LUMNUKOL-9295 format. One record per residue (C-alpha): x, y, z; residue number from 1. Coordinates in pm, 1 decimal, always signed. Example, Ala and Ser with C-alpha at 12.3 -4.5 7.8 and 13.67 -1.06 7.14 Angstrom:
residues 2
       east      north         up     k
    +1230.0     -450.0     +780.0     1
    +1367.0     -106.0     +714.0     2
end
This chain:
residues 131
       east      north         up     k
      +20.7       +0.7      +11.3     1
     +139.7     +337.6      -87.4     2
     +189.0     +615.6     +173.9     3
     +101.1     +932.2      +95.8     4
     +269.8    +1234.1     +242.8     5
      +52.1    +1476.3     +433.7     6
      +87.7    +1834.5     +344.2     7
      +85.4    +2040.0     +690.4     8
     +149.5    +2386.8     +554.0     9
      +24.5    +2563.8     +243.9    10
      +40.0    +2899.9      +97.3    11
      -18.9    +3075.8     -225.8    12
     +292.4    +3102.6     -456.6    13
     +333.7    +3498.3     -463.5    14
     +478.4    +3474.9     -810.8    15
     +117.2    +3400.1     -915.4    16
     +253.7    +3131.9    -1196.0    17
      -53.8    +2863.5    -1269.9    18
      -57.0    +2493.8    -1211.6    19
      +25.4    +2301.0    -1500.4    20
     -316.5    +2143.9    -1643.1    21
     -558.0    +2292.9    -1396.8    22
     -484.8    +2691.9    -1464.5    23
     -545.1    +2752.0    -1078.6    24
     -295.7    +2945.5     -882.5    25
      +35.2    +2743.6     -760.0    26
      +58.3    +2670.6     -391.3    27
     +347.2    +2658.5     -197.6    28
     +377.7    +2364.2      +65.7    29
     +553.3    +2270.8     +400.9    30
     +890.4    +2395.7     +403.9    31
     +852.1    +2637.9      +92.6    32
     +557.4    +2801.0     +227.3    33
     +701.4    +2884.8     +565.4    34
    +1054.9    +3008.8     +396.2    35
     +838.2    +3212.5     +168.0    36
     +609.1    +3385.1     +483.0    37
     +970.8    +3420.6     +678.6    38
    +1083.2    +3624.1     +397.5    39
     +771.7    +3829.1     +327.8    40
     +755.1    +3924.8     +700.8    41
    +1076.0    +4034.2     +704.1    42
    +1073.3    +4268.4     +434.4    43
     +745.4    +4387.4     +471.9    44
     +727.9    +4763.4     +611.6    45
     +500.7    +4857.3     +877.0    46
     +151.8    +5006.5     +747.4    47
     +227.2    +4831.7     +409.8    48
      -22.9    +4565.3     +476.0    49
     -400.6    +4686.3     +441.1    50
     -597.7    +4668.6     +791.3    51
     -315.1    +4533.0     +959.6    52
      -87.5    +4786.3    +1042.0    53
     +119.9    +4615.6    +1309.5    54
     +230.5    +4313.8    +1071.1    55
     +591.5    +4423.8     +952.7    56
     +925.6    +4563.2    +1085.0    57
    +1136.8    +4855.8    +1084.9    58
    +1432.9    +4641.0     +887.1    59
    +1399.9    +4858.6     +584.1    60
    +1470.7    +5170.6     +778.5    61
    +1732.5    +5046.4     +971.9    62
    +1929.1    +5008.9     +624.0    63
    +1983.4    +5398.9     +631.2    64
    +2156.0    +5398.4     +939.8    65
    +2529.3    +5376.1     +969.3    66
    +2663.2    +5027.1     +881.5    67
    +2777.8    +4916.3    +1226.9    68
    +2789.2    +4609.1    +1452.7    69
    +2501.0    +4778.9    +1655.8    70
    +2291.8    +4856.8    +1370.3    71
    +2346.9    +4472.5    +1306.9    72
    +2268.4    +4384.9    +1616.2    73
    +1940.5    +4623.2    +1623.6    74
    +1852.0    +4421.8    +1290.5    75
    +1896.0    +4080.6    +1490.2    76
    +1676.8    +4176.7    +1746.2    77
    +1393.1    +4296.3    +1489.1    78
    +1383.1    +3955.0    +1315.4    79
    +1368.2    +3808.5    +1660.6    80
    +1051.4    +4023.9    +1752.9    81
     +876.3    +3980.1    +1398.5    82
     +935.3    +3605.1    +1375.1    83
     +823.3    +3567.4    +1722.0    84
     +510.9    +3746.9    +1712.8    85
     +350.7    +3681.8    +1355.2    86
     +518.1    +3306.3    +1248.3    87
     +411.3    +3033.4    +1497.3    88
     +534.1    +2772.6    +1264.2    89
     +887.6    +2864.7    +1274.0    90
    +1121.1    +2802.0    +1607.3    91
    +1396.5    +3018.8    +1581.8    92
    +1751.3    +2850.2    +1609.7    93
    +2002.2    +3100.5    +1531.4    94
    +1983.5    +3456.7    +1382.1    95
    +2302.6    +3622.9    +1270.6    96
    +2344.1    +3963.3    +1077.2    97
    +2681.7    +4063.6     +953.3    98
    +2751.5    +4393.5     +814.0    99
    +2899.4    +4443.9     +497.0   100
    +3068.7    +4790.5     +458.2   101
    +3214.2    +4755.7     +128.3   102
    +2878.7    +4693.0      -71.5   103
    +2651.6    +4908.0     +227.6   104
    +2454.8    +4608.7     +315.8   105
    +2392.2    +4335.8     +561.8   106
    +2382.5    +3968.2     +510.8   107
    +2140.0    +3798.6     +745.5   108
    +2078.8    +3423.8     +816.7   109
    +1816.9    +3300.0     +988.6   110
    +1785.8    +2923.3    +1085.3   111
    +1464.2    +2782.7    +1229.7   112
    +1284.8    +2471.3    +1273.3   113
     +923.0    +2399.8    +1148.4   114
     +701.9    +2240.3    +1329.1   115
     +847.6    +1886.3    +1469.4   116
    +1081.4    +1884.2    +1219.1   117
    +1433.7    +1782.0    +1369.9   118
    +1621.5    +1926.5    +1045.6   119
    +1683.7    +2298.3    +1045.8   120
    +1605.8    +2540.9     +767.5   121
    +1785.3    +2836.2     +698.2   122
    +1688.9    +3159.8     +498.1   123
    +1975.4    +3393.0     +377.2   124
    +1895.5    +3757.8     +285.7   125
    +2087.2    +4045.5     +174.4   126
    +1921.4    +4352.8     +301.4   127
    +2019.7    +4658.6      +81.7   128
    +1883.5    +4979.9      +31.6   129
    +1642.6    +5086.0     -216.0   130
    +1618.0    +5442.2     -315.7   131
end
């Protein structure tokens, strides 16, 4: 008897691609759904989501501060707060933010566990200013 995998988490694919054969919007499942949710939460500013002004972070505003270890530490705290408050599917294991002075950017790596999964999942982000 074939065993089917149970999909626990599902979200819309925000690239709005279509499912082959059906024409419906494509979905992301399990690990990919949580990774895209984490990425979206970290890159969302306050007041960007209609009727949900409290969802978001000040990471984009911090990118216009001086590139320093103090700013990197503040960004780590922002990442911790956003994921703790708004992403219950991810249990944070490690957050590291490194300042890259030559590129005027920060490199962030967030490692977390999804549900009861024993394998950690990592999300890498290059945080740069947009004008």
